[in-house]
NUPALO-48282 format. One record per residue (C-alpha): x, y, z; residue number from 1; residue in one letter. Coordinates in Angstrom, 3 decimals. Layout:
BEGIN
<r><xx>X</xx><yy>Y</yy><zz>Z</zz><resi>NUM</resi><resn>a</resn></r>
...
This chain:
BEGIN
<r><xx>4.609</xx><yy>-10.875</yy><zz>38.297</zz><resi>1</resi><resn>x</resn></r>
<r><xx>1.510</xx><yy>-11.787</yy><zz>40.000</zz><resi>2</resi><resn>x</resn></r>
<r><xx>0.636</xx><yy>-12.786</yy><zz>42.813</zz><resi>3</resi><resn>x</resn></r>
<r><xx>-1.464</xx><yy>-15.624</yy><zz>42.248</zz><resi>4</resi><resn>x</resn></r>
<r><xx>-1.525</xx><yy>-19.451</yy><zz>44.867</zz><resi>5</resi><resn>x</resn></r>
<r><xx>-0.246</xx><yy>-21.141</yy><zz>41.702</zz><resi>6</resi><resn>x</resn></r>
<r><xx>3.683</xx><yy>-20.707</yy><zz>39.883</zz><resi>7</resi><resn>x</resn></r>
<r><xx>4.763</xx><yy>-19.828</yy><zz>35.872</zz><resi>8</resi><resn>x</resn></r>
<r><xx>5.986</xx><yy>-22.315</yy><zz>33.613</zz><resi>9</resi><resn>x</resn></r>
<r><xx>9.694</xx><yy>-21.807</yy><zz>33.135</zz><resi>10</resi><resn>x</resn></r>
<r><xx>10.123</xx><yy>-20.018</yy><zz>30.173</zz><resi>11</resi><resn>x</resn></r>
<r><xx>13.653</xx><yy>-21.915</yy><zz>29.597</zz><resi>12</resi><resn>x</resn></r>
<r><xx>16.362</xx><yy>-21.213</yy><zz>27.421</zz><resi>13</resi><resn>x</resn></r>
<r><xx>16.347</xx><yy>-22.774</yy><zz>23.559</zz><resi>14</resi><resn>x</resn></r>
<r><xx>12.117</xx><yy>-22.942</yy><zz>23.806</zz><resi>15</resi><resn>x</resn></r>
<r><xx>9.345</xx><yy>-21.902</yy><zz>21.294</zz><resi>16</resi><resn>x</resn></r>
<r><xx>6.176</xx><yy>-20.449</yy><zz>22.701</zz><resi>17</resi><resn>x</resn></r>
<r><xx>4.151</xx><yy>-20.729</yy><zz>20.347</zz><resi>18</resi><resn>x</resn></r>
<r><xx>1.309</xx><yy>-17.891</yy><zz>22.226</zz><resi>19</resi><resn>x</resn></r>
<r><xx>-2.423</xx><yy>-16.652</yy><zz>20.818</zz><resi>20</resi><resn>x</resn></r>
<r><xx>-2.765</xx><yy>-13.268</yy><zz>21.070</zz><resi>21</resi><resn>x</resn></r>
<r><xx>-6.752</xx><yy>-13.113</yy><zz>20.709</zz><resi>22</resi><resn>x</resn></r>
<r><xx>-7.880</xx><yy>-10.601</yy><zz>18.639</zz><resi>23</resi><resn>x</resn></r>
<r><xx>-6.584</xx><yy>-7.018</yy><zz>19.268</zz><resi>24</resi><resn>x</resn></r>
<r><xx>-7.645</xx><yy>-5.970</yy><zz>22.529</zz><resi>25</resi><resn>x</resn></r>
<r><xx>-4.991</xx><yy>-6.725</yy><zz>24.962</zz><resi>26</resi><resn>x</resn></r>
<r><xx>-6.720</xx><yy>-7.345</yy><zz>28.467</zz><resi>27</resi><resn>x</resn></r>
<r><xx>-8.090</xx><yy>-10.839</yy><zz>26.111</zz><resi>28</resi><resn>x</resn></r>
<r><xx>-4.682</xx><yy>-12.151</yy><zz>26.582</zz><resi>29</resi><resn>x</resn></r>
<r><xx>-4.390</xx><yy>-14.934</yy><zz>28.994</zz><resi>30</resi><resn>x</resn></r>
<r><xx>-2.285</xx><yy>-14.369</yy><zz>31.714</zz><resi>31</resi><resn>x</resn></r>
<r><xx>0.291</xx><yy>-17.103</yy><zz>30.650</zz><resi>32</resi><resn>x</resn></r>
<r><xx>0.528</xx><yy>-14.999</yy><zz>27.221</zz><resi>33</resi><resn>x</resn></r>
<r><xx>1.372</xx><yy>-12.086</yy><zz>29.327</zz><resi>34</resi><resn>x</resn></r>
<r><xx>3.932</xx><yy>-14.624</yy><zz>31.624</zz><resi>35</resi><resn>x</resn></r>
<r><xx>5.554</xx><yy>-15.267</yy><zz>27.443</zz><resi>36</resi><resn>x</resn></r>
<r><xx>5.949</xx><yy>-11.949</yy><zz>26.544</zz><resi>37</resi><resn>x</resn></r>
<r><xx>7.307</xx><yy>-10.820</yy><zz>30.004</zz><resi>38</resi><resn>x</resn></r>
<r><xx>9.920</xx><yy>-13.832</yy><zz>29.814</zz><resi>39</resi><resn>x</resn></r>
<r><xx>10.571</xx><yy>-13.880</yy><zz>26.080</zz><resi>40</resi><resn>x</resn></r>
<r><xx>13.952</xx><yy>-12.618</yy><zz>24.444</zz><resi>41</resi><resn>x</resn></r>
<r><xx>12.925</xx><yy>-12.776</yy><zz>21.331</zz><resi>42</resi><resn>x</resn></r>
<r><xx>9.438</xx><yy>-12.620</yy><zz>19.922</zz><resi>43</resi><resn>x</resn></r>
<r><xx>8.779</xx><yy>-13.411</yy><zz>15.955</zz><resi>44</resi><resn>x</resn></r>
<r><xx>4.892</xx><yy>-11.266</yy><zz>15.673</zz><resi>45</resi><resn>x</resn></r>
<r><xx>2.706</xx><yy>-11.334</yy><zz>12.854</zz><resi>46</resi><resn>x</resn></r>
<r><xx>1.086</xx><yy>-8.931</yy><zz>11.087</zz><resi>47</resi><resn>x</resn></r>
<r><xx>-2.307</xx><yy>-9.092</yy><zz>12.918</zz><resi>48</resi><resn>x</resn></r>
<r><xx>-1.297</xx><yy>-8.821</yy><zz>16.712</zz><resi>49</resi><resn>x</resn></r>
<r><xx>-2.070</xx><yy>-5.686</yy><zz>17.830</zz><resi>50</resi><resn>x</resn></r>
<r><xx>0.724</xx><yy>-2.750</yy><zz>18.667</zz><resi>51</resi><resn>x</resn></r>
<r><xx>-0.310</xx><yy>-2.641</yy><zz>22.417</zz><resi>52</resi><resn>x</resn></r>
<r><xx>0.051</xx><yy>-6.583</yy><zz>22.832</zz><resi>53</resi><resn>x</resn></r>
<r><xx>3.181</xx><yy>-6.267</yy><zz>21.582</zz><resi>54</resi><resn>x</resn></r>
<r><xx>4.233</xx><yy>-3.273</yy><zz>23.553</zz><resi>55</resi><resn>x</resn></r>
<r><xx>3.878</xx><yy>-5.972</yy><zz>26.966</zz><resi>56</resi><resn>x</resn></r>
<r><xx>7.665</xx><yy>-7.332</yy><zz>25.959</zz><resi>57</resi><resn>x</resn></r>
<r><xx>9.890</xx><yy>-6.939</yy><zz>28.654</zz><resi>58</resi><resn>x</resn></r>
<r><xx>12.610</xx><yy>-4.901</yy><zz>28.214</zz><resi>59</resi><resn>x</resn></r>
<r><xx>15.817</xx><yy>-5.758</yy><zz>25.545</zz><resi>60</resi><resn>x</resn></r>
<r><xx>13.274</xx><yy>-8.131</yy><zz>24.148</zz><resi>61</resi><resn>x</resn></r>
<r><xx>14.045</xx><yy>-8.189</yy><zz>20.273</zz><resi>62</resi><resn>x</resn></r>
<r><xx>11.425</xx><yy>-7.660</yy><zz>18.334</zz><resi>63</resi><resn>x</resn></r>
<r><xx>10.413</xx><yy>-8.984</yy><zz>15.756</zz><resi>64</resi><resn>x</resn></r>
<r><xx>7.750</xx><yy>-8.587</yy><zz>12.252</zz><resi>65</resi><resn>x</resn></r>
<r><xx>7.015</xx><yy>-11.564</yy><zz>10.976</zz><resi>66</resi><resn>x</resn></r>
<r><xx>3.337</xx><yy>-11.480</yy><zz>10.015</zz><resi>67</resi><resn>x</resn></r>
<r><xx>1.649</xx><yy>-12.839</yy><zz>6.314</zz><resi>68</resi><resn>x</resn></r>
<r><xx>-0.463</xx><yy>-11.066</yy><zz>4.272</zz><resi>69</resi><resn>x</resn></r>
<r><xx>-2.941</xx><yy>-12.022</yy><zz>2.074</zz><resi>70</resi><resn>x</resn></r>
<r><xx>-2.611</xx><yy>-10.243</yy><zz>-1.180</zz><resi>71</resi><resn>x</resn></r>
<r><xx>0.398</xx><yy>-8.542</yy><zz>0.144</zz><resi>72</resi><resn>x</resn></r>
<r><xx>4.546</xx><yy>-9.353</yy><zz>0.306</zz><resi>73</resi><resn>x</resn></r>
<r><xx>5.369</xx><yy>-11.786</yy><zz>3.384</zz><resi>74</resi><resn>x</resn></r>
<r><xx>7.337</xx><yy>-13.914</yy><zz>4.697</zz><resi>75</resi><resn>x</resn></r>
<r><xx>7.615</xx><yy>-17.204</yy><zz>3.642</zz><resi>76</resi><resn>x</resn></r>
<r><xx>6.116</xx><yy>-20.358</yy><zz>6.557</zz><resi>77</resi><resn>x</resn></r>
<r><xx>9.035</xx><yy>-21.924</yy><zz>5.819</zz><resi>78</resi><resn>x</resn></r>
<r><xx>11.519</xx><yy>-18.894</yy><zz>6.357</zz><resi>79</resi><resn>x</resn></r>
<r><xx>9.355</xx><yy>-18.013</yy><zz>9.551</zz><resi>80</resi><resn>x</resn></r>
<r><xx>10.099</xx><yy>-21.797</yy><zz>10.777</zz><resi>81</resi><resn>x</resn></r>
<r><xx>13.152</xx><yy>-21.809</yy><zz>10.288</zz><resi>82</resi><resn>x</resn></r>
<r><xx>13.914</xx><yy>-18.418</yy><zz>11.581</zz><resi>83</resi><resn>x</resn></r>
<r><xx>11.852</xx><yy>-20.470</yy><zz>15.237</zz><resi>84</resi><resn>x</resn></r>
<r><xx>15.066</xx><yy>-22.977</yy><zz>14.763</zz><resi>85</resi><resn>x</resn></r>
<r><xx>17.558</xx><yy>-20.193</yy><zz>14.658</zz><resi>86</resi><resn>x</resn></r>
<r><xx>16.657</xx><yy>-18.715</yy><zz>17.497</zz><resi>87</resi><resn>x</resn></r>
<r><xx>16.097</xx><yy>-22.044</yy><zz>19.447</zz><resi>88</resi><resn>x</resn></r>
<r><xx>19.398</xx><yy>-23.518</yy><zz>19.075</zz><resi>89</resi><resn>x</resn></r>
<r><xx>20.745</xx><yy>-20.591</yy><zz>19.540</zz><resi>90</resi><resn>x</resn></r>
<r><xx>19.784</xx><yy>-20.880</yy><zz>23.412</zz><resi>91</resi><resn>x</resn></r>
<r><xx>17.173</xx><yy>-18.041</yy><zz>23.102</zz><resi>92</resi><resn>x</resn></r>
<r><xx>13.539</xx><yy>-17.672</yy><zz>24.976</zz><resi>93</resi><resn>x</resn></r>
<r><xx>11.219</xx><yy>-18.109</yy><zz>21.579</zz><resi>94</resi><resn>x</resn></r>
<r><xx>8.108</xx><yy>-16.361</yy><zz>21.695</zz><resi>95</resi><resn>x</resn></r>
<r><xx>5.911</xx><yy>-17.131</yy><zz>18.069</zz><resi>96</resi><resn>x</resn></r>
<r><xx>3.003</xx><yy>-14.384</yy><zz>18.831</zz><resi>97</resi><resn>x</resn></r>
<r><xx>0.203</xx><yy>-15.064</yy><zz>16.868</zz><resi>98</resi><resn>x</resn></r>
<r><xx>-3.035</xx><yy>-12.756</yy><zz>16.625</zz><resi>99</resi><resn>x</resn></r>
<r><xx>-6.023</xx><yy>-14.605</yy><zz>17.789</zz><resi>100</resi><resn>x</resn></r>
<r><xx>-5.090</xx><yy>-18.411</yy><zz>18.506</zz><resi>101</resi><resn>x</resn></r>
<r><xx>-3.052</xx><yy>-20.398</yy><zz>17.342</zz><resi>102</resi><resn>x</resn></r>
<r><xx>-4.135</xx><yy>-23.249</yy><zz>15.896</zz><resi>103</resi><resn>x</resn></r>
<r><xx>-6.940</xx><yy>-21.773</yy><zz>14.298</zz><resi>104</resi><resn>x</resn></r>
<r><xx>-6.103</xx><yy>-21.260</yy><zz>11.060</zz><resi>105</resi><resn>x</resn></r>
<r><xx>-2.754</xx><yy>-19.414</yy><zz>12.634</zz><resi>106</resi><resn>x</resn></r>
<r><xx>-0.775</xx><yy>-21.982</yy><zz>11.488</zz><resi>107</resi><resn>x</resn></r>
<r><xx>1.093</xx><yy>-22.757</yy><zz>14.485</zz><resi>108</resi><resn>x</resn></r>
<r><xx>0.341</xx><yy>-26.642</yy><zz>13.484</zz><resi>109</resi><resn>x</resn></r>
<r><xx>2.993</xx><yy>-26.267</yy><zz>10.987</zz><resi>110</resi><resn>x</resn></r>
<r><xx>5.260</xx><yy>-24.790</yy><zz>13.106</zz><resi>111</resi><resn>x</resn></r>
<r><xx>5.405</xx><yy>-26.707</yy><zz>15.826</zz><resi>112</resi><resn>x</resn></r>
<r><xx>5.686</xx><yy>-29.714</yy><zz>13.388</zz><resi>113</resi><resn>x</resn></r>
<r><xx>9.390</xx><yy>-27.923</yy><zz>12.206</zz><resi>114</resi><resn>x</resn></r>
<r><xx>9.847</xx><yy>-27.694</yy><zz>15.654</zz><resi>115</resi><resn>x</resn></r>
<r><xx>9.094</xx><yy>-31.012</yy><zz>16.308</zz><resi>116</resi><resn>x</resn></r>
<r><xx>11.040</xx><yy>-32.053</yy><zz>13.511</zz><resi>117</resi><resn>x</resn></r>
<r><xx>14.602</xx><yy>-29.856</yy><zz>14.822</zz><resi>118</resi><resn>x</resn></r>
<r><xx>14.180</xx><yy>-31.359</yy><zz>18.177</zz><resi>119</resi><resn>x</resn></r>
<r><xx>12.945</xx><yy>-28.586</yy><zz>19.276</zz><resi>120</resi><resn>x</resn></r>
<r><xx>11.274</xx><yy>-27.888</yy><zz>22.430</zz><resi>121</resi><resn>x</resn></r>
<r><xx>7.786</xx><yy>-26.356</yy><zz>22.712</zz><resi>122</resi><resn>x</resn></r>
<r><xx>4.285</xx><yy>-24.848</yy><zz>24.163</zz><resi>123</resi><resn>x</resn></r>
<r><xx>1.598</xx><yy>-23.888</yy><zz>22.817</zz><resi>124</resi><resn>x</resn></r>
<r><xx>-0.421</xx><yy>-21.108</yy><zz>24.607</zz><resi>125</resi><resn>x</resn></r>
<r><xx>-3.963</xx><yy>-21.125</yy><zz>23.551</zz><resi>126</resi><resn>x</resn></r>
<r><xx>-5.507</xx><yy>-17.373</yy><zz>22.752</zz><resi>127</resi><resn>x</resn></r>
<r><xx>-9.737</xx><yy>-16.175</yy><zz>22.444</zz><resi>128</resi><resn>x</resn></r>
<r><xx>-9.919</xx><yy>-16.530</yy><zz>17.713</zz><resi>129</resi><resn>x</resn></r>
<r><xx>-11.847</xx><yy>-13.402</yy><zz>16.538</zz><resi>130</resi><resn>x</resn></r>
<r><xx>-14.440</xx><yy>-15.648</yy><zz>15.332</zz><resi>131</resi><resn>x</resn></r>
<r><xx>-15.457</xx><yy>-15.971</yy><zz>19.090</zz><resi>132</resi><resn>x</resn></r>
<r><xx>-14.492</xx><yy>-12.574</yy><zz>20.765</zz><resi>133</resi><resn>x</resn></r>
<r><xx>-14.219</xx><yy>-10.737</yy><zz>17.345</zz><resi>134</resi><resn>x</resn></r>
<r><xx>-18.116</xx><yy>-12.001</yy><zz>17.646</zz><resi>135</resi><resn>x</resn></r>
<r><xx>-18.281</xx><yy>-10.997</yy><zz>20.864</zz><resi>136</resi><resn>x</resn></r>
<r><xx>-17.304</xx><yy>-7.875</yy><zz>20.958</zz><resi>137</resi><resn>x</resn></r>
<r><xx>-19.743</xx><yy>-6.841</yy><zz>17.288</zz><resi>138</resi><resn>x</resn></r>
<r><xx>-22.148</xx><yy>-8.289</yy><zz>19.921</zz><resi>139</resi><resn>x</resn></r>
<r><xx>-22.863</xx><yy>-11.137</yy><zz>17.766</zz><resi>140</resi><resn>x</resn></r>
<r><xx>-23.409</xx><yy>-15.054</yy><zz>19.779</zz><resi>141</resi><resn>x</resn></r>
<r><xx>-21.447</xx><yy>-17.502</yy><zz>18.237</zz><resi>142</resi><resn>x</resn></r>
<r><xx>-24.438</xx><yy>-19.924</yy><zz>19.333</zz><resi>143</resi><resn>x</resn></r>
<r><xx>-27.975</xx><yy>-19.522</yy><zz>20.919</zz><resi>144</resi><resn>x</resn></r>
<r><xx>-30.192</xx><yy>-21.638</yy><zz>22.098</zz><resi>145</resi><resn>x</resn></r>
<r><xx>-33.338</xx><yy>-19.836</yy><zz>19.946</zz><resi>146</resi><resn>x</resn></r>
<r><xx>-31.319</xx><yy>-20.261</yy><zz>16.721</zz><resi>147</resi><resn>x</resn></r>
<r><xx>-28.215</xx><yy>-22.041</yy><zz>16.740</zz><resi>148</resi><resn>x</resn></r>
<r><xx>-26.874</xx><yy>-25.395</yy><zz>17.918</zz><resi>149</resi><resn>x</resn></r>
<r><xx>-24.158</xx><yy>-25.627</yy><zz>15.860</zz><resi>150</resi><resn>x</resn></r>
<r><xx>-21.587</xx><yy>-23.057</yy><zz>13.912</zz><resi>151</resi><resn>x</resn></r>
<r><xx>-19.051</xx><yy>-23.734</yy><zz>11.562</zz><resi>152</resi><resn>x</resn></r>
<r><xx>-14.587</xx><yy>-21.752</yy><zz>11.368</zz><resi>153</resi><resn>x</resn></r>
<r><xx>-14.371</xx><yy>-21.499</yy><zz>7.744</zz><resi>154</resi><resn>x</resn></r>
<r><xx>-11.214</xx><yy>-20.384</yy><zz>6.217</zz><resi>155</resi><resn>x</resn></r>
<r><xx>-12.573</xx><yy>-17.767</yy><zz>2.991</zz><resi>156</resi><resn>x</resn></r>
<r><xx>-9.257</xx><yy>-19.150</yy><zz>0.955</zz><resi>157</resi><resn>x</resn></r>
<r><xx>-6.992</xx><yy>-21.967</yy><zz>0.646</zz><resi>158</resi><resn>x</resn></r>
<r><xx>-3.499</xx><yy>-22.549</yy><zz>0.383</zz><resi>159</resi><resn>x</resn></r>
<r><xx>-3.673</xx><yy>-21.099</yy><zz>-3.187</zz><resi>160</resi><resn>x</resn></r>
<r><xx>-5.129</xx><yy>-18.439</yy><zz>-2.566</zz><resi>161</resi><resn>x</resn></r>
<r><xx>-8.341</xx><yy>-19.393</yy><zz>-3.862</zz><resi>162</resi><resn>x</resn></r>
<r><xx>-11.028</xx><yy>-20.674</yy><zz>-2.409</zz><resi>163</resi><resn>x</resn></r>
<r><xx>-10.419</xx><yy>-23.507</yy><zz>-0.314</zz><resi>164</resi><resn>x</resn></r>
<r><xx>-10.688</xx><yy>-26.819</yy><zz>-1.615</zz><resi>165</resi><resn>x</resn></r>
<r><xx>-12.404</xx><yy>-30.117</yy><zz>-1.818</zz><resi>166</resi><resn>x</resn></r>
<r><xx>-15.700</xx><yy>-28.087</yy><zz>0.219</zz><resi>167</resi><resn>x</resn></r>
<r><xx>-18.776</xx><yy>-29.959</yy><zz>-0.186</zz><resi>168</resi><resn>x</resn></r>
<r><xx>-21.332</xx><yy>-25.955</yy><zz>-0.353</zz><resi>169</resi><resn>x</resn></r>
<r><xx>-24.672</xx><yy>-29.102</yy><zz>-0.225</zz><resi>170</resi><resn>x</resn></r>
<r><xx>-23.212</xx><yy>-30.004</yy><zz>2.934</zz><resi>171</resi><resn>x</resn></r>
<r><xx>-21.833</xx><yy>-26.695</yy><zz>5.157</zz><resi>172</resi><resn>x</resn></r>
<r><xx>-25.094</xx><yy>-25.042</yy><zz>3.209</zz><resi>173</resi><resn>x</resn></r>
<r><xx>-27.922</xx><yy>-27.842</yy><zz>5.393</zz><resi>174</resi><resn>x</resn></r>
<r><xx>-25.628</xx><yy>-28.327</yy><zz>8.246</zz><resi>175</resi><resn>x</resn></r>
<r><xx>-24.413</xx><yy>-24.897</yy><zz>9.465</zz><resi>176</resi><resn>x</resn></r>
<r><xx>-27.054</xx><yy>-22.521</yy><zz>11.242</zz><resi>177</resi><resn>x</resn></r>
<r><xx>-24.616</xx><yy>-19.916</yy><zz>11.898</zz><resi>178</resi><resn>x</resn></r>
<r><xx>-21.416</xx><yy>-19.420</yy><zz>9.563</zz><resi>179</resi><resn>x</resn></r>
<r><xx>-18.039</xx><yy>-17.794</yy><zz>10.182</zz><resi>180</resi><resn>x</resn></r>
<r><xx>-15.843</xx><yy>-16.856</yy><zz>7.470</zz><resi>181</resi><resn>x</resn></r>
<r><xx>-12.469</xx><yy>-15.349</yy><zz>8.479</zz><resi>182</resi><resn>x</resn></r>
<r><xx>-10.596</xx><yy>-13.838</yy><zz>5.462</zz><resi>183</resi><resn>x</resn></r>
<r><xx>-13.250</xx><yy>-13.855</yy><zz>3.839</zz><resi>184</resi><resn>x</resn></r>
<r><xx>-13.509</xx><yy>-10.334</yy><zz>1.608</zz><resi>185</resi><resn>x</resn></r>
<r><xx>-11.414</xx><yy>-11.150</yy><zz>-1.594</zz><resi>186</resi><resn>x</resn></r>
<r><xx>-13.678</xx><yy>-14.176</yy><zz>-2.313</zz><resi>187</resi><resn>x</resn></r>
<r><xx>-17.454</xx><yy>-12.900</yy><zz>-0.925</zz><resi>188</resi><resn>x</resn></r>
<r><xx>-18.593</xx><yy>-12.805</yy><zz>-4.165</zz><resi>189</resi><resn>x</resn></r>
<r><xx>-17.893</xx><yy>-16.582</yy><zz>-5.062</zz><resi>190</resi><resn>x</resn></r>
<r><xx>-18.741</xx><yy>-16.944</yy><zz>-1.140</zz><resi>191</resi><resn>x</resn></r>
<r><xx>-22.559</xx><yy>-16.146</yy><zz>-1.058</zz><resi>192</resi><resn>x</resn></r>
<r><xx>-22.786</xx><yy>-17.566</yy><zz>-4.531</zz><resi>193</resi><resn>x</resn></r>
<r><xx>-22.218</xx><yy>-20.835</yy><zz>-3.456</zz><resi>194</resi><resn>x</resn></r>
<r><xx>-24.250</xx><yy>-20.660</yy><zz>-0.498</zz><resi>195</resi><resn>x</resn></r>
<r><xx>-27.509</xx><yy>-19.363</yy><zz>-2.503</zz><resi>196</resi><resn>x</resn></r>
<r><xx>-26.671</xx><yy>-22.114</yy><zz>-5.081</zz><resi>197</resi><resn>x</resn></r>
<r><xx>-27.306</xx><yy>-24.429</yy><zz>-1.445</zz><resi>198</resi><resn>x</resn></r>
<r><xx>-30.201</xx><yy>-23.423</yy><zz>-0.623</zz><resi>199</resi><resn>x</resn></r>
<r><xx>-29.277</xx><yy>-20.476</yy><zz>2.201</zz><resi>200</resi><resn>x</resn></r>
<r><xx>-32.160</xx><yy>-17.960</yy><zz>1.504</zz><resi>201</resi><resn>x</resn></r>
<r><xx>-30.351</xx><yy>-14.746</yy><zz>0.518</zz><resi>202</resi><resn>x</resn></r>
<r><xx>-32.113</xx><yy>-12.257</yy><zz>3.066</zz><resi>203</resi><resn>x</resn></r>
<r><xx>-30.945</xx><yy>-14.625</yy><zz>6.192</zz><resi>204</resi><resn>x</resn></r>
<r><xx>-28.748</xx><yy>-12.140</yy><zz>8.506</zz><resi>205</resi><resn>x</resn></r>
<r><xx>-25.135</xx><yy>-11.978</yy><zz>8.183</zz><resi>206</resi><resn>x</resn></r>
<r><xx>-22.346</xx><yy>-9.252</yy><zz>9.355</zz><resi>207</resi><resn>x</resn></r>
<r><xx>-19.094</xx><yy>-8.058</yy><zz>8.586</zz><resi>208</resi><resn>x</resn></r>
<r><xx>-16.659</xx><yy>-7.324</yy><zz>11.316</zz><resi>209</resi><resn>x</resn></r>
<r><xx>-13.673</xx><yy>-5.642</yy><zz>10.783</zz><resi>210</resi><resn>x</resn></r>
<r><xx>-10.722</xx><yy>-4.954</yy><zz>13.084</zz><resi>211</resi><resn>x</resn></r>
<r><xx>-12.648</xx><yy>-7.170</yy><zz>16.061</zz><resi>212</resi><resn>x</resn></r>
<r><xx>-11.974</xx><yy>-6.106</yy><zz>19.435</zz><resi>213</resi><resn>x</resn></r>
<r><xx>-10.221</xx><yy>-2.900</yy><zz>18.782</zz><resi>214</resi><resn>x</resn></r>
<r><xx>-11.001</xx><yy>1.092</yy><zz>18.611</zz><resi>215</resi><resn>x</resn></r>
<r><xx>-11.140</xx><yy>1.003</yy><zz>15.457</zz><resi>216</resi><resn>x</resn></r>
<r><xx>-13.925</xx><yy>-2.329</yy><zz>15.218</zz><resi>217</resi><resn>x</resn></r>
<r><xx>-16.382</xx><yy>-1.423</yy><zz>12.422</zz><resi>218</resi><resn>x</resn></r>
<r><xx>-19.627</xx><yy>-4.020</yy><zz>12.045</zz><resi>219</resi><resn>x</resn></r>
<r><xx>-21.557</xx><yy>-3.466</yy><zz>9.607</zz><resi>220</resi><resn>x</resn></r>
<r><xx>-25.632</xx><yy>-5.636</yy><zz>9.518</zz><resi>221</resi><resn>x</resn></r>
<r><xx>-27.166</xx><yy>-6.801</yy><zz>5.803</zz><resi>222</resi><resn>x</resn></r>
<r><xx>-28.341</xx><yy>-10.257</yy><zz>4.653</zz><resi>223</resi><resn>x</resn></r>
<r><xx>-26.663</xx><yy>-12.751</yy><zz>2.373</zz><resi>224</resi><resn>x</resn></r>
<r><xx>-27.322</xx><yy>-11.815</yy><zz>-0.608</zz><resi>225</resi><resn>x</resn></r>
<r><xx>-26.115</xx><yy>-7.857</yy><zz>0.340</zz><resi>226</resi><resn>x</resn></r>
<r><xx>-22.718</xx><yy>-8.825</yy><zz>1.378</zz><resi>227</resi><resn>x</resn></r>
<r><xx>-20.414</xx><yy>-7.273</yy><zz>-1.573</zz><resi>228</resi><resn>x</resn></r>
<r><xx>-22.538</xx><yy>-4.555</yy><zz>-1.657</zz><resi>229</resi><resn>x</resn></r>
<r><xx>-21.864</xx><yy>-3.947</yy><zz>1.823</zz><resi>230</resi><resn>x</resn></r>
<r><xx>-18.534</xx><yy>-3.555</yy><zz>1.812</zz><resi>231</resi><resn>x</resn></r>
<r><xx>-18.405</xx><yy>-1.697</yy><zz>-1.720</zz><resi>232</resi><resn>x</resn></r>
<r><xx>-20.664</xx><yy>0.338</yy><zz>0.490</zz><resi>233</resi><resn>x</resn></r>
<r><xx>-19.454</xx><yy>0.931</yy><zz>3.023</zz><resi>234</resi><resn>x</resn></r>
<r><xx>-15.611</xx><yy>0.047</yy><zz>2.106</zz><resi>235</resi><resn>x</resn></r>
<r><xx>-14.680</xx><yy>-2.500</yy><zz>4.328</zz><resi>236</resi><resn>x</resn></r>
<r><xx>-11.016</xx><yy>-4.033</yy><zz>4.636</zz><resi>237</resi><resn>x</resn></r>
<r><xx>-9.147</xx><yy>-7.118</yy><zz>6.453</zz><resi>238</resi><resn>x</resn></r>
<r><xx>-9.265</xx><yy>-7.957</yy><zz>8.789</zz><resi>239</resi><resn>x</resn></r>
<r><xx>-12.305</xx><yy>-8.980</yy><zz>8.292</zz><resi>240</resi><resn>x</resn></r>
<r><xx>-14.935</xx><yy>-11.563</yy><zz>10.137</zz><resi>241</resi><resn>x</resn></r>
<r><xx>-18.111</xx><yy>-12.397</yy><zz>7.806</zz><resi>242</resi><resn>x</resn></r>
<r><xx>-20.980</xx><yy>-14.087</yy><zz>9.706</zz><resi>243</resi><resn>x</resn></r>
<r><xx>-23.472</xx><yy>-15.721</yy><zz>7.867</zz><resi>244</resi><resn>x</resn></r>
<r><xx>-26.754</xx><yy>-16.918</yy><zz>10.128</zz><resi>245</resi><resn>x</resn></r>
<r><xx>-29.897</xx><yy>-15.726</yy><zz>12.207</zz><resi>246</resi><resn>x</resn></r>
<r><xx>-27.518</xx><yy>-15.178</yy><zz>15.014</zz><resi>247</resi><resn>x</resn></r>
<r><xx>-26.262</xx><yy>-12.361</yy><zz>13.313</zz><resi>248</resi><resn>x</resn></r>
<r><xx>-29.727</xx><yy>-10.790</yy><zz>13.349</zz><resi>249</resi><resn>x</resn></r>
<r><xx>-29.514</xx><yy>-10.882</yy><zz>17.122</zz><resi>250</resi><resn>x</resn></r>
<r><xx>-27.363</xx><yy>-7.456</yy><zz>17.577</zz><resi>251</resi><resn>x</resn></r>
<r><xx>-29.788</xx><yy>-5.208</yy><zz>17.358</zz><resi>252</resi><resn>x</resn></r>
<r><xx>-30.455</xx><yy>-5.797</yy><zz>20.763</zz><resi>253</resi><resn>x</resn></r>
<r><xx>-26.969</xx><yy>-7.547</yy><zz>22.162</zz><resi>254</resi><resn>x</resn></r>
<r><xx>-24.302</xx><yy>-4.119</yy><zz>20.491</zz><resi>255</resi><resn>x</resn></r>
<r><xx>-22.644</xx><yy>-3.674</yy><zz>23.753</zz><resi>256</resi><resn>x</resn></r>
<r><xx>-19.393</xx><yy>-2.122</yy><zz>22.890</zz><resi>257</resi><resn>x</resn></r>
<r><xx>-17.976</xx><yy>1.107</yy><zz>21.838</zz><resi>258</resi><resn>x</resn></r>
<r><xx>-14.899</xx><yy>1.991</yy><zz>20.782</zz><resi>259</resi><resn>x</resn></r>
<r><xx>-12.224</xx><yy>3.029</yy><zz>23.727</zz><resi>260</resi><resn>x</resn></r>
<r><xx>-11.863</xx><yy>7.009</yy><zz>23.802</zz><resi>261</resi><resn>x</resn></r>
């Protein structure tokens, strides 16, 4: 497939590969992810995987959408797990293609555990998570020496659809100079309330990144207190990242990305 000084691992029949498709831009795929797409017999992909990435699958491969989107009718995780097992037992090369990285808020661990329990061989191919790649395309570094030596990645909702359980918001507010919330729009009002109550500054720089790394990318800069109003005023919709911290204030100097023509 490539003129490279190494061989790719065999994608053997009866195996499942859990592959990260990255945040959207097909150019951010790893070589191993592309190898999986060119080798798989059956591709099961998430709703957030860019259609240009799915289009890289080999001719003849079966493409099946089994995405999960908050607040919408979606495949149950148990059904996805079972589907992977059934297809693998048919002797197919099964590619589970997931947006971002499989093990970062992607339920990849749940799928891998189900495969392991069923005795199905699997491989995990990491991808660029949106909290890294999406921020980079927005001109917002995850870390910068002048602003933060740590960054927290946080899911915007728990297993029941509400805010995550067991969160120590005071500790988060004190210990994370930069915070990146995945899937954070639904409960953004409550997130902002919790952070302000825990002592974060209302005028702290913040930003929302929608459809990161795609031609549809939109970035809105605001403040922590201004986040809910900014989302409403700009009509922002998922998929979106919410960034809070001084790093968000660097964007006015680092905004390098322009949409594709």
